[in-house]
C-alpha positions as CSV (number, residue, x, y, z in Angstrom):
1,X,-48.7,97.2,-16.1
2,X,-48.8,98.8,-19.2
3,X,-52.0,101.2,-18.3
4,X,-50.0,104.3,-17.5
5,X,-48.0,103.9,-20.8
6,X,-51.1,103.0,-22.6
7,X,-53.3,105.9,-21.5
8,X,-50.2,108.1,-22.4
9,X,-50.1,107.3,-25.7
10,X,-54.0,107.9,-25.5
11,X,-53.7,110.9,-24.6
12,X,-51.3,111.9,-27.2
13,X,-53.0,110.9,-30.2
14,X,-56.3,112.6,-28.9
15,X,-54.5,115.9,-28.3
16,X,-52.4,115.8,-31.6
17,X,-56.3,114.7,-33.7
18,X,-57.6,117.9,-31.6
19,X,-54.8,120.2,-32.7
20,X,-55.3,118.7,-36.3
21,X,-59.2,119.8,-35.9
22,X,-58.7,123.2,-35.0
23,X,-59.0,126.2,-37.0
24,X,-55.3,128.1,-37.1
25,X,-55.3,131.5,-35.7
26,X,-54.4,134.0,-38.3
27,X,-50.6,135.4,-38.1
28,X,-50.3,138.4,-35.9
29,X,-51.1,141.7,-37.7
30,X,-52.9,139.5,-40.8
31,X,-56.5,140.3,-41.6
32,X,-59.2,138.7,-39.4
33,X,-61.8,136.0,-41.1
34,X,-63.9,137.5,-43.5
35,X,-67.8,137.3,-42.6
36,X,-69.6,135.1,-43.9
37,X,-71.3,135.8,-47.1
38,X,-74.6,135.6,-49.0
39,X,-74.2,131.8,-49.3
40,X,-73.5,131.6,-45.5
41,X,-69.5,130.4,-46.3
42,X,-66.4,132.6,-45.2
43,X,-64.7,134.3,-47.5
44,X,-61.0,133.9,-47.1
45,X,-59.5,137.5,-46.6
46,X,-57.5,138.2,-49.5
47,X,-53.7,138.9,-48.5
48,X,-52.8,142.6,-48.8
49,X,-49.4,143.9,-50.6
50,X,-48.2,147.5,-51.0
51,X,-49.1,148.4,-54.5
52,X,-46.7,150.9,-56.2
53,X,-48.2,153.5,-58.2
54,X,-45.1,154.9,-59.6
55,X,-46.1,157.7,-61.9
56,X,-47.9,159.4,-58.7
57,X,-44.8,158.9,-56.2
58,X,-47.5,157.0,-53.6
59,X,-48.2,153.7,-52.6
60,X,-51.3,151.8,-51.4
61,X,-52.3,148.7,-49.5
62,X,-54.6,146.5,-51.5
63,X,-55.6,142.5,-52.2
64,X,-52.1,141.0,-53.1
65,X,-54.0,140.3,-56.5
66,X,-55.5,143.7,-57.1
67,X,-53.8,145.2,-60.5
68,X,-52.4,148.8,-61.1
69,X,-53.3,150.2,-64.6
70,X,-52.3,154.1,-65.4
71,X,-55.1,156.4,-66.0
72,X,-53.4,159.5,-66.1
73,X,-54.7,162.1,-68.9
74,X,-53.9,165.5,-67.8
75,X,-52.3,164.3,-64.7
76,X,-51.0,161.2,-63.3
77,X,-53.6,158.8,-62.1
78,X,-54.3,155.4,-61.3
79,X,-56.6,152.8,-60.8
80,X,-56.4,149.6,-58.6
81,X,-58.7,146.7,-58.8
82,X,-59.7,143.2,-58.5
83,X,-63.0,141.3,-58.2
84,X,-63.7,142.4,-54.8
85,X,-62.2,145.8,-54.5
86,X,-61.6,149.1,-56.6
87,X,-60.0,152.2,-56.2
88,X,-59.1,155.5,-58.3
89,X,-56.2,157.4,-57.1
90,X,-56.4,161.2,-58.9
91,X,-54.2,163.9,-58.6
92,X,-56.1,166.9,-57.7
93,X,-55.8,169.7,-60.5
94,X,-57.3,173.0,-61.2
95,X,-60.4,171.4,-62.9
96,X,-61.5,170.0,-58.9
97,X,-63.4,171.6,-56.7
98,X,-61.1,173.8,-54.3
99,X,-63.7,173.7,-51.1
100,X,-65.5,171.4,-48.7
101,X,-68.7,172.8,-49.5
102,X,-68.7,172.7,-53.0
103,X,-67.5,169.2,-52.6
104,X,-70.4,168.0,-50.6
105,X,-72.8,169.7,-53.4
106,X,-71.1,167.6,-56.0
107,X,-71.4,164.5,-54.0
108,X,-75.1,165.6,-53.8
109,X,-76.2,166.4,-57.4
110,X,-74.0,163.9,-59.0
111,X,-75.8,163.3,-62.3
112,X,-74.5,159.3,-62.4
113,X,-76.5,158.3,-59.4
114,X,-79.4,159.7,-57.3
115,X,-77.9,160.7,-53.4
116,X,-79.7,159.0,-50.5
117,X,-77.8,160.1,-47.7
118,X,-74.5,160.2,-46.0
119,X,-72.7,157.6,-44.0
120,X,-69.5,159.7,-43.2
121,X,-69.3,163.6,-44.0
122,X,-66.4,164.9,-42.3
123,X,-63.8,167.8,-43.3
124,X,-60.6,166.9,-42.4
125,X,-57.4,168.4,-41.7
126,X,-55.9,168.2,-45.1
127,X,-59.1,167.5,-47.3
128,X,-62.5,165.8,-46.6
129,X,-64.0,162.3,-46.0
130,X,-67.2,160.9,-47.6
131,X,-69.1,157.9,-47.6
132,X,-72.3,157.9,-48.9
133,X,-75.5,155.5,-50.3
134,X,-77.1,156.6,-53.3
135,X,-79.4,154.5,-55.9
136,X,-78.2,153.8,-59.6
137,X,-79.5,156.3,-62.3
138,X,-80.4,153.5,-64.6
139,X,-80.8,150.4,-61.9
140,X,-82.5,151.0,-58.6
141,X,-80.1,149.3,-57.0
142,X,-77.8,151.0,-53.8
143,X,-74.8,152.4,-54.6
144,X,-71.8,152.4,-52.1
145,X,-69.7,155.4,-52.7
146,X,-66.4,156.8,-50.9
147,X,-64.2,160.0,-52.0
148,X,-61.6,160.7,-49.8
149,X,-59.4,164.2,-50.2
150,X,-56.0,164.0,-49.1
151,X,-52.4,166.1,-49.2
152,X,-49.4,163.6,-49.0
153,X,-46.3,165.0,-49.7
154,X,-47.5,168.9,-50.3
155,X,-49.6,167.4,-53.0
156,X,-53.2,166.6,-53.3
157,X,-54.9,163.7,-54.2
158,X,-58.4,162.2,-54.2
159,X,-59.2,158.4,-53.6
160,X,-62.7,157.0,-54.7
161,X,-65.1,154.4,-56.2
162,X,-68.5,153.7,-56.6
163,X,-69.6,150.0,-55.4
164,X,-72.3,147.8,-55.6
165,X,-71.6,146.1,-52.0
166,X,-70.8,148.0,-48.6
167,X,-67.9,145.7,-48.3
168,X,-66.6,146.8,-51.5
169,X,-66.6,150.4,-50.0
170,X,-65.4,149.3,-46.9
171,X,-62.5,147.8,-48.8
172,X,-62.1,151.3,-50.8
173,X,-61.6,153.4,-47.6
174,X,-59.2,151.1,-46.1
175,X,-57.0,151.2,-49.3
176,X,-57.4,155.3,-49.5
177,X,-56.6,155.3,-46.0
178,X,-53.5,153.5,-46.7
179,X,-52.0,155.7,-49.3
180,X,-48.6,157.1,-48.6
181,X,-45.3,158.1,-50.4
182,X,-43.4,155.4,-52.1
């Protein structure tokens, strides 16, 4: 009787077809799938890698296609960016504010934007973490800003950016929090 063999073959084919139609789960430790964008289509998460900031003696985790640009002037600085994420990392020098209260005033009084509200306003053990929403001074569009000051290896750094979307600001936060020594 051929029925049991035929049933096994049919079940095997159905099983293979079902496996081919399932979405592959992301590898352990990888970013979760991105939320659907404005068009409704999900945007694949960018692979992350450590970008070396040689002059600063630091590294930052950013999308693999991000470029590193040396923006040093009076101290070692860098910009790391791609189409979806941008971060500026600056060595704190004497021209930077020294106190948390002064930093809050600077954020609220930024002449390039009109401050609306803090999403995060936190003094940390080695600096501060600000996330806020403002309005562009030239165009009445929302601006999502991040400024994180932290101490790494005895030196202070500011990691920041102003973005057009909350998603880009979230990328900045994640990258700034990843900063560490080379």
